[in-house]
C-alpha positions, 0 to 999 in steps of 0.5 A: 538272383544274378548269382543263381542265374550264373550258376544255372548257366554253368551247370545246366548246359554241362548236364545237357552235354553230358547227356548229349555225349551219352546219346551220341555214343549210344546211337552215332547219329547223323549230322542232322539228327545231332543238330536237332537234338542240340537245338531241343537242348538249347531250347530246354536250357533257355525256357526256365529263363524265358518262363520268368520273363513272360511271367513277368510280362503277365503272359500266363498261358504260354508261360504256364505251358512252358513251365510244365515242359521245361521243368518236367525236361529238368526232372527227367535230365537230373534223373538221368544225370544222377543214374548215368553218372552212378553207373559211369563210376561203377564202370570205372571202378570195374575197369580199375580192378581189371587193371590192377589185376591185369586180367579181364574180369567176369561180368555182363558186357552190356552195349551203350545203346542198351544200357542207355535204353535201360536208363531211360526206361528207368528214368521215365519210370521214377518220373512217374512215381515222382509225380505220384510222391509230389501229389501225396501230402503226408500228415506229420505228427509230433507232440512236444511236452513242456512245462510252459504249456500249462494245464489250464492252456491244454493242448495247443495244436500248430500246423505247419506249411512251408515251401509251397510255391505258389505260381505257375505249376502249384495252383488251385487244384494243389493248394485245395489238397494242401488246405484239406490236410490242414482242416483234416487236423483242425489246428489252433494255429497255422504257420507257413515258414517261407516260400508260400509263393514261387515267382510273379503273382500273376492270377493268384486271386483264387489261392489267396481266397482260399488261404483267406477261408481258413481261419484257425482259432488263434490265427495264422502266421507267415514269414518271408522266405528267399522266394518272396524276394525273387517274386517281388517283396511288396506284392509278396507281402500283400498277397500274404496278408490278403491270404489272412496271414499275420507277417512277422518280420523280426517281431514277436506276438503273443497268442493263446498262451504262447509267443510265436516269433518270426525272422526274415530270410536272410536274402533281405540283405541283398535288397540293402535292408538289415534287421533293426536288431539281431535275433538274439536281441529280439528273443532275449527281449521276449517274456521267459515264461511263455513257450517261444515258437521260432519261425525261420524259413532256413534251418541255420541255428543261431548259437546265441539264439539257443536257450531263448526259444523252445522250437524253431520250425524251418523249411527251405531244403525240400529235403533235396526234393529229388534223391540223390539231391538230398546229399547236396542239401544235407552238406549245407544244412545237416539237420535231418528233414522230417525229424525232430532235432534235440538242440542244447536247449529246445528243439528244431523241426526242419520240414520237407516242404509242402509243394515242389520247386522246378520239376513237379515231382518228388522222389524219396522225399515226399511233401508234408503238412506238420502237426505239432501238439504242444502239451503240458509236461507230465 
């Protein structure tokens, strides 16, 4: 968590400074106006940290208000930064071409003020669309034939939710819409592949009750993500169990003719706890005849484990959540979110996530509930 805080304090102020320079160049505000802008930006930089502190202190109402304000601003600012940086790169390329050719090239010349106004209008429009996209929870359907699924067993339908991030912003209303999509699919099994929670667990009793009321015939299974540790591991585990999930922490369980295996997120090591045995050893000890479903929050593929599972379900990346940040997540996790990836043996499916983290929007990365049908091989 300290590493994330240092990263936040090293990057977020620089993004604000970039935006401030753009405003100052376009409008040449006076000293009082500049001071007001800088004060507002300082408050927005500090607000997410204050929100977490208020949340821990149980001041939910004030924390919720400032969470919406500060994270909405964060979304607007990052969209502006991405757009303005792309425009600046284009302008630099244009100026470089003029210098190389040693002559002025024909093209539109737009004042800095008009350019900033156009960028702001576009960013606000994209943000509005992003709110709509974040609310548009899609059902993604996958069918996997396998000789390990017998005709006697028949089709087994699994619903995957991931990265819901229940907390100050994602609450009862959003969860109801998610669960409605799950019920629509009528799954046999529901799995949560981590980050069911976002931060502290204040006032989430209704949400636990809503989850507990959903009872697929073959059960519900969950694993830890990194945010379960940020929320406070014991409280997060208690909430997950009250929600009716069976927690799988480096363990497997046979159900309905398949084996469901869950491993902890690597964040567990930051808390001084190492799994009793490796992922490979855990999988290798399981029955070989069963279809093995591996729940793993991050889409890391352990080469030693390939061949010991049939399908790995993961999340964590949100597909960047807001374009173009999918390019950053792709750099660390090259698997394509929202698509089934074939491995040397078995498959990986990386969910785009079901909720939002930070800014309550998504752009070109719609949320999903994933439906996986395991069927007998023809």
